C-alpha positions, -999 to +999 in steps of 0.1 A: +000+003-001+015+036-009+029+053+021+012+091+018+030+120+035+034+156+028+065+170+020+050+207+031+037+190+061+071+178+069+092+210+062+069+229+084+068+200+113+107+202+109+106+238+110+086+239+138+108+215+157+138+236+149+124+266+165+111+245+193+149+234+200+159+266+192+135+282+216+144+257+244+182+265+239+173+304+239+154+301+270+178+284+290+202+310+279+179+338+289+167+321+322+205+321+329+213+357+322+181+361+343+190+345+372+225+359+370+209+396+365+188+389+394+215+373+416+237+411+407+206+431+422+197+410+451+233+405+461+239+440+463+214+445+488+222+414+507+258+428+509+248+460+520+229+443+549+264+423+557+282+453+557+258+473+580+259+444+604+297+444+602+300+475+612+288+473+646+309+444+653+333+446+683+355+429+704+353+442+740+360+422+774+372+390+757+337+385+741+323+395+707+292+423+707+271+433+679+242+455+675+222+446+646+211+475+625+170+475+621+178+491+589+200+457+577+169+438+580+145+459+568+160+464+535+161+429+530+124+428+538+113+451+510+110+418+487+083+409+510+091+369+501+123+362+513+133+347+546+162+360+561+190+343+583+222+354+598+250+342+623+278+360+637+312+339+650+339+347+670+376+346+660+380+314+680+353+300+660+324+298+689+289+313+679+279+347+689+245+352+677+221+343+649+211+307+636+241+285+649+244+261+617+241+287+592+266+282+563+289+261+585+304+250+549+318+287+543+354+288+552+365+314+580+372+350+568+409+355+560+402+391+547+375+418+548+362+411+511+325+405+507+317+367+496+287+353+481+277+316+480+251+291+473+237+272+497+210+251+517+192+258+548+161+241+565+158+224+529+153+261+511+181+272+483+197+302+500+222+328+489+248+338+514+269+370+520+300+371+542+322+393+556+349+396+579+359+422+604+392+426+620+388+435+655+412+437+687+403+436+724+419+471+737+423+454+772+436+422+765+451+428+732+435+394+716+424+404+681+413+381+653+385+378+622+349+381+629+327+365+604+293+378+595+268+357+575+236+369+564+212+349+539+179+350+522+160+326+506+154+325+466+121+334+462+121+371+451+154+362+434+135+334+414+102+358+412+125+385+397+142+358+374+112+345+360+099+382+353+131+389+333+132+360+313+094+365+306+102+398+293+129+388+272+112+353+261+081+369+250+100+394+221+121+367+213+087+341+209+069+368+186+100+372+164+101+336+162+063+329+158+064+359+129+095+340+112+077+306+112+044+324+098+067+338+070+087+305+065+054+289+062+037+313+040+071+309+020+066+273+018+033+272+003+044+296-020+074+275-029+051+242-034+023+266-056+040+255-088+033+214-076-001+224-072-006+236-108+010+207-120-017+188-101-042+211-115-032+206-149-031+167-146-061+165-130-077+186-158-065+161-187-081+136-202-070+102-194-057+095-232-037+131-227+000+120-220+015+151-237+045+166-219+039+193-192+048+227-205+054+258-190+081+276-166+086+257-133+112+269-107+145+249-107+140+231-080+112+208-093+125+211-129+138+175-125+105+163-112+085+177-139+109+164-166+110+128-148+070+131-150+076+141-185+097+112-192+072+084-172+043+099-193+068+096-225+068+056-211+037+055-204+027+066-236+054+042-257+040+013-237+006+019-247+019+026-280+035-008-283+004-028-269-012-009-297+012-019-322+011-056-310-023-055-309-027-046-347+003-063-358-015-092-344-046-085-360-027-082-391-005-115-389-032-137-373-056-127-405-036-147-429-034-183-413-068-181-400-082-174-431-061-202-449-074-223-421-111-215-428-106-217-467-092-249-466-116-263-439-143-254-461-126-272-491-119-302-471-156-302-464-168-304-499-139-328-509-149-362-512-111-376-522-096-389-491-061-384-500-071-347-509-087-342-478-057-356-458-034-332-480-058-303-468-059-312-431-022-315-433-021-273-444-049-265-417-025-281-393+007-261-406-016-231-407-028-237-370+006-244-357+021-211-371-010-192-361-004-207-323+035-198-325+024-163-338+000-161-305+027-175-279+054-149-293+025-117-292+015-125-256+052-130-250+061-097-267+030-081-249+043-094-210+079-085-219+067-050-230+050-045-195+078-055-176+103-035-196+086-003-192+078-009-153+119-011-153+120-031-120+154-048-118+168-076-096+202-094-093+202-120-118+228-146-125+235-152-163+245-185-162+216-197-139+192-179-165+210-198-196+206-231-179+169-225-169+166-214-208+179-246-220+160-266-198+129-251-210+136-258-246+146-294-235+108-298-219+095-291-248+113-321-271+119-306-307+153-299-301+167-325-285+198-338-312+207-301-310+208-299-276+233-328-274+256-312-300+256-280-277+287-262-265+278-250-238+308-222-221+297-210-186+325-199-162+323-214-128+321-176-111+287-160-109+283-132-138+256-111-119+238-083-138+208-060-126+181-069-148+143-086-149+149-119-146+120-130-167+126-109-195+164-115-196+157-157-199+133-149-222+158-133-243+181-163-238+156-185-250+147-167-283+185-164-292+190-202-286+160-213-305+165-189-334+203-201-339+184-240-336+159-230-363+184-216-386+216-234-379+228-265-399+253-283-376+262-275-341+262-242-321+276-227-292+268-208-262+291-187-243+292-166-212+317-143-206+326-109-188+354-080-179+359-056-156+326-040-162+302-058-186+291-095-195+286-111-227+267-137-239+277-152-275+249-173-292+264-189-324+254-214-352+267-225-384+237-219-407+230-197-437+239-162-414+224-130-425+239-103-449+253-075-431+230-054-451+201-069-432+215-070-396+195-040-388+164-050-406+161-080-392+157-064-356+124-049-373+091-068-360+079-094-383+106-091-403+125-126-414+153-130-435+137-158-457+107-173-457+118-205-464+121-213-429+096-211-403+093-185-376+074-153-367+102-125-373+096-114-337+127-133-316+156-107-326+130-077-320+121-089-285+158-098-275+170-062-289+140-050-268+152-066-237+189-057-240+181-024-243+157-019-215+182-035-192+213-007-202+227-034-230+231-040-266+229-067-291+250-070-322+251-097-352+282-109-365+292-134-393+308-167-379+336-172-400+315-174-433+293-203-423+268-189-398+259-161-372+273-147-341+249-129-317+262-110-289+248-096-262+260-071-237+249-064-203+264-042-175+277-060-145+258-055-111+269-027-091+253-013-054+216-012-055+192+003-035+172-015-012+142-031-030+109-014-024+097-039+001+126-034+020+120+004+020+084-002+031+095-024+061+118+005+072+089+032+065+067+007+084+095+006+115+099+041+116+058+051+115+057+024+146+088+042+162+067+075+154+037+060+168+054+046+198+072+080+207+040+098+206+024+074+227+052+080+252+049+115+252+011+115+255+016+095+283+041+116+300+015+148+292-009+129+313+012+122+342+029+154+344-010+171+344-025+149+367-027+160+402-001+149+427-017+145+463+002+155+490-002+131+518-009+159+546-035+177+527-055+141+523-057+135+557-086+155+570-092+159+608-120+169+624-124+191+641-099+223+632-083+235+661-074+272+665-053+287+692-048+323+706-043+345+736-082+355+739-101+340+764-126+313+750-155+333+760-143+364+740-134+339+708-170+324+709-183+350+688-157+343+662-163+304+664-204+310+656-194+332+628-170+310+611-193+280+614-225+303+598-197+308+569-184+274+565-214+250+570-204+217+581-167+226+598-162+221+633-143+239+657-123+234+687-105+265+704-079+263+727-067+295+745-029+295+758-003+323+759+018+332+730+049+313+744+033+281+747+018+282+716+052+289+697+068+260+715+042+236+702+044+250+666+081+244+672+081+212+688+063+197+656+049+168+677+015+167+660-002+187+692+003+220+676-028+236+663-041+238+629-047+276+633-026+303+650-036+338+661-010+356+679-008+396+692+031+394+687+040+396+650+077+395+660+073+361+676+049+349+643+073+364+618+100+340+637+075+313+635+071+317+596+111+327+591+121+293+602+096+278+579+066+265+602+042+283+585+025+270+554+020+287+522-017+294+514-017+317+486-047+334+491-061+355+462-073+390+465-053+400+495-034+432+498+002+429+501+004+448+534-021+423+550+006+395+545+041+383+544+052+353+518+013+346+517+018+327+549+013+351+578-021+374+575-028+405+592-064+399+613-066+433+631-047+462+647-046+463+684-031+505+691-016+513+722-031+537+745-031+559+772-050+550+802-058+570+831-077+571+865-109+590+859-112+603+893-071+616+890-068+652+902-052+665+870-071+692+852-056+676+818-042+645+810-015+646+787-021+640+750+016+635+734+045+619+745+063+653+749+031+664+770+038+633+793+075+638+792+074+673+803+049+661+833+069+637+845+105+661+846+084+685+868+101+689+902+086+676+922+070+652+898+030+654+899+031+615+892+056+604+919+046+566+916+014+571+904+022+563+868+026+527+858+042+506+829+046+470+819+080+448+823+089+446+785+112+417+798+082+398+804+051+406+783+061+401+744+034+427+733+050+454+756+084+446+744+071+449+709+054+483+716+086+496+733+112+488+706+088+499+677+084+532+698+120+537+701+127+532+665+101+561+657+108+588+682+140+596+702+112+608+730+105+571+743+143+570+759+134+604+772+100+588+788+121+560+803+143+583+819+111+602+834+097+573+844+129+562+866+129+596+878+091+595+888+100+559+899+072+545+879+052+513+892+064+482+870+039+456+867+040+424+847+011+422+826-014+450+810-041+431+828-022+439+863-020+475+851-057+486+846-063+467+876-037+493+892-059+518+877-091+507+887-082+502+925-070+535+925-031+528+930-019+546+898-035+576+878-018+570+842-007+541+824+016+538+792+014+521+762-015+498+774-031+478+742-062+485+734-079+453+734-071+452+775-096+482+780-124+466+755-118+430+771-130+442+806-161+457+801-167+462+841-140+487+843-156+520+860-128+539+866-106+536+839-106+559+808-082+561+779-073+583+750-054+575+718-018+599+713-022+626+695+009+623+677+010+587+669-006+555+683+015+524+675-007+498+664+004+457+670-010+437+644-029+403+649-019+375+627-028+344+622-009+316+601-015+275+599+012+256+607+031+238+579+036+203+600+000+199+608-016+212+577-057+208+580-073+208+543-099+231+556-070+258+574-071+276+540-111+285+539-109+290+577-080+318+571-096+329+540-131+336+560-111+353+589-100+378+565-131+385+548-153+415+552-177+396+569-153+387+599-140+418+607-168+431+632-166+398+650-129+401+652-126+435+664-152+426+689-133+398+702-100+407+701-108+445+710-087+460+685-091+478+651-112+461+622-088+461+590-100+485+564-112+522+560-119+541+590-088+536+611-072+565+628-046+585+604-020+586+630-018+550+636+016+533+633+020+498+626+050+475+621+051+459+587+055+423+589+088+412+573+122+401+584+129+433+601+109+423+632+135+396+637+164+422+643+149+430+682+142+392+685+183+388+681+197+377+718+222+404+722+200+429+708+170+422+730+196+418+760+214+453+753+178+469+750+167+454+781+196+465+798+192+502+788+156+502+792+156+487+830+187+508+838+167+538+828+134+532+843+149+519+877+169+550+881+158+577+901 
């Protein structure tokens, strides 16, 4: 069966494949350049953070000190994506602060140059900046290199690299697509002459085999020439068949007419001898007609075979023997065969020809020699480097040289004395020339005729059509197999890969927070209305207890965590303990890394005793400092503050206050001068106002006031300069991810839940209507600065010194 394929389609497919491969190659180049560009951009920021930290290290009292600048992590937090880690190492390689196991593979510093490296931390790829500072102890004289290492995860870098790669790839892809379209149009235009040839052939009548005329491109000129040659051969074949038919009709008419005439006369003749004579003549004419019919059939068969030009390897010696075997089987020339001189070499003589036509040609030549030869004949096969020769010689009357060309015409005989059809030499010549050879006649020493057939020897041939078809089938099978594998790979690649933890739903979903169960109950009720079928279990606990459970990862951690301490929540998230939820439609300032989300703000207020004997309550920090600095202080031992070393929210308020105004440290000195009372919690502070032990409390979370509706003596005001609002945040622990955690946090962030959250927490709901002077810290790695042990210790030492010194 004819294997059909499209050259145009193959070229277009090849072009598409080439463009695809080039696109993949270019994408890898573009992506590599984008990654390097992103690394260069972010390395500058990472290096600046490392430099700012390194410039604060010192060697004092045989120990290393460092004061991590808030700006160092603030600039790293601008991406809103990266987690940040750091480590400071003493000259003796002991750990000073930060993550103890960060970048242990980095060699110690031997110079002050900035070094960058890639690595892994907590199973996350990170980029590390390392710098050394040589410091000496003024007291002991000891000196050495102090290493500062700062690392960040690669999310922001990967995002920038993807953006740069996309921005570069889109124009390149557009150009490639346009180029492919132009190539396709060009291919269509290039193949249009073939389509015109097709239309020309389809418009012809079946009998029209005239050559195709007109201008054609050089590239298909050979095709058109070959097609014209084919149609010429086809026309020649049809002409030959027509000629054979005409010759057959003409040549058979004479013996058939004679047979009819003789038979009619014989039927009327009464003389037995005359009747027998006429029957003999009828038989002779019948034999002649039979011989003519056989030759014509042979001629027609060979004509078809020669026009198809199908060749194969033919061994001439074997074909000579086959021809002799067929002649011997007829039994007519048995005596002549006994006197035949057959000379065939022992080595094979191979030619490229049609086996049937070669054998028929040899048989015709040998039979002609038997018919016309008067004595013994010879058949000799020989060859040289390029050609093979078959010589058939006899000792008959021969043929005059003047008639050598004429006897090759059909139905032409040298003499009518010997019976024959006049087709043997004509067929032999057609066969020899069709197979690239020739045939010549020569005298056999004046006593006969020598017929010499010359054929080219066989050389390297192309595979037979059947072999090519099998190969094509194998290729098609290979393509089908490859297509099947690609399809299977695509199916597997798009099939969802189940996450083990996500496929293990647990009921109920556990929420942990610092709010009391009574105050949190309305949130649970509202969530169960918004999310039918969900069951919520609430567990109240202190912030450090909740953080410890999340870090332990023992399976006892809650499914949702809500904390009033953003720095503690950022620390847990930075350690990789929060699950990414990727909630849509959440403003950038309400989340960090799509893992930590802001639910509400809890501003710090100034609380006061309504029965206090003061005409006015200080409205700003400056007014409060000036009031406390009066001599004698009117608020001597009548002002209260929370111990920031114990209460995490108060610590956050304290360092955030110190970052925004130097008045905070002036207030701290004023608290010491007024011998302010220090309480462990904000609740204790408010209880002291209600009991009349103090008159004013500073930096009290608004939620502490609103959570106690029974306060009769406590009033409050928002500072007029600015109010620091601590964000309440929520996240889902990664180690115990509930399948409904994402929906629940999305509901908590929705507008429908904001009133319930504000009422339960006691803070200010997210959205419009917040006071203009609210100052809220951004979620990000900058909140880790004051969690540093050295930084925290220095801050608390300074704070305690000021607030306890009269």
